[in-house]
C-alpha positions in Angstrom: 71.6 165.9 84.6 69.9 169.0 86.7 69.0 166.4 89.1 72.0 165.0 89.9 73.7 167.8 90.1 70.7 168.7 92.6 71.5 166.2 95.0 75.6 165.8 94.9 75.3 170.1 95.9 72.4 168.4 98.5 74.7 166.0 99.6 77.8 168.2 100.2 75.6 171.4 102.0 74.5 168.4 104.4 78.3 166.9 105.3 79.2 170.8 105.6 76.2 171.7 107.7 77.6 168.6 110.1 81.1 169.5 110.2 79.8 173.6 110.9 77.8 172.2 113.6 80.3 169.7 115.1 82.8 172.4 115.4 80.5 174.7 117.1 79.4 171.8 119.0 83.5 171.1 120.2 84.7 174.8 121.3 81.4 175.4 122.6 82.1 174.5 126.2 85.6 176.6 126.3 83.3 180.0 125.6 84.5 182.2 128.2 82.0 185.0 126.6 78.1 184.8 127.2 78.1 187.1 123.8 80.3 184.5 122.1 78.5 181.8 123.7 75.6 182.9 122.2 76.7 184.1 118.9 78.0 180.4 118.5 74.9 178.5 119.4 72.3 181.1 117.5 74.5 179.8 114.2 74.5 176.1 115.5 70.8 176.1 115.6 70.5 177.7 112.0 72.5 175.2 111.1 70.5 172.5 112.5 67.1 174.5 111.0 68.6 174.3 107.6 70.4 170.8 108.0 66.5 169.8 109.2 65.7 170.9 105.7 68.0 169.4 103.5 67.6 166.2 104.8 63.9 166.7 104.0 64.7 167.9 100.5 67.3 164.4 99.9 64.7 162.0 101.7 61.9 163.4 99.0 64.4 161.9 96.5 65.3 158.8 98.1 68.7 159.6 98.1 70.3 160.0 101.7 72.8 162.7 103.2 76.6 162.8 103.4 79.4 162.7 106.5 82.0 164.8 106.4 85.4 163.4 104.9 86.9 161.4 108.1 90.2 162.6 107.0 88.8 166.7 107.3 86.9 165.9 110.7 90.0 164.2 112.5 92.6 167.1 111.9 89.6 169.4 112.8 89.2 167.6 115.7 93.0 167.8 116.4 94.3 171.0 115.4 90.9 172.1 117.4 92.9 170.3 120.4 96.1 171.2 120.1 95.2 174.8 119.8 92.9 175.0 122.3 95.6 172.9 124.8 97.7 175.9 123.9 95.8 179.0 124.4 92.7 178.2 126.1 90.8 181.6 125.9 87.9 182.7 123.4 90.6 184.3 120.8 91.9 181.0 120.1 88.5 179.7 119.4 87.2 182.6 117.0 90.8 181.9 115.2 89.6 178.4 114.7 86.1 179.6 114.2 87.0 181.8 111.6 89.1 179.1 109.7 86.5 176.9 109.5 83.9 179.3 108.0 86.2 180.3 105.4 86.4 176.9 104.4 83.4 176.0 104.7 82.5 179.1 102.5 85.5 178.2 100.0 84.6 175.0 99.5 80.1 175.9 98.8 81.6 178.5 96.5 83.7 175.3 95.0 80.1 172.5 94.4 78.4 175.9 93.2 80.6 176.2 90.1 81.0 172.6 89.8 77.2 171.8 90.0 76.1 174.6 87.8 72.9 172.7 86.3 71.9 172.2 90.6 67.7 173.7 90.9 67.4 177.0 92.3 66.3 175.1 95.5 69.0 173.7 96.1 71.0 176.1 95.2 69.7 178.8 97.2 70.0 176.0 100.1 73.5 176.5 99.2 74.1 180.1 98.9 72.3 180.0 102.3 74.6 177.9 104.2 77.3 180.5 102.5 75.8 183.7 104.3 75.6 181.7 107.1 79.3 180.8 107.4 79.9 184.1 106.7 78.0 186.2 109.1 79.6 184.1 111.6 83.3 184.3 110.0 82.1 188.3 110.8 80.5 188.0 113.9 84.4 186.7 115.2 86.5 189.2 114.3 85.5 191.1 117.7 86.4 188.3 119.5 89.6 187.4 117.5 
């Protein structure tokens, strides 16, 4: 059971990291503030590092990653593009990123609770991802 929960938690982290990277990439070209661009780029780089770690753990167990749900990805894309078309500014980017981070934190906590038998290493990865998302949401507050 422990092994199964670990794999399931890592797969959810994999999907979450990919969603975070895609979301940041989707808005990065619209960012005007150099500081905000640096904050987003640094966070994306940390997500990519974590993604490499997750893929390594899954690969060691002959498991594949998980793609974000197509509906969630599609809704995020539509929401981002609609909001940016109406108000193409850093405040809108900060609002979108904050919403995404909050949804990620909520989902990851749900998965931590759901997969209680996951090993400490997998839980640690999920916790680090939660912290990354939470930190980015806090950084975005200054741009709201």
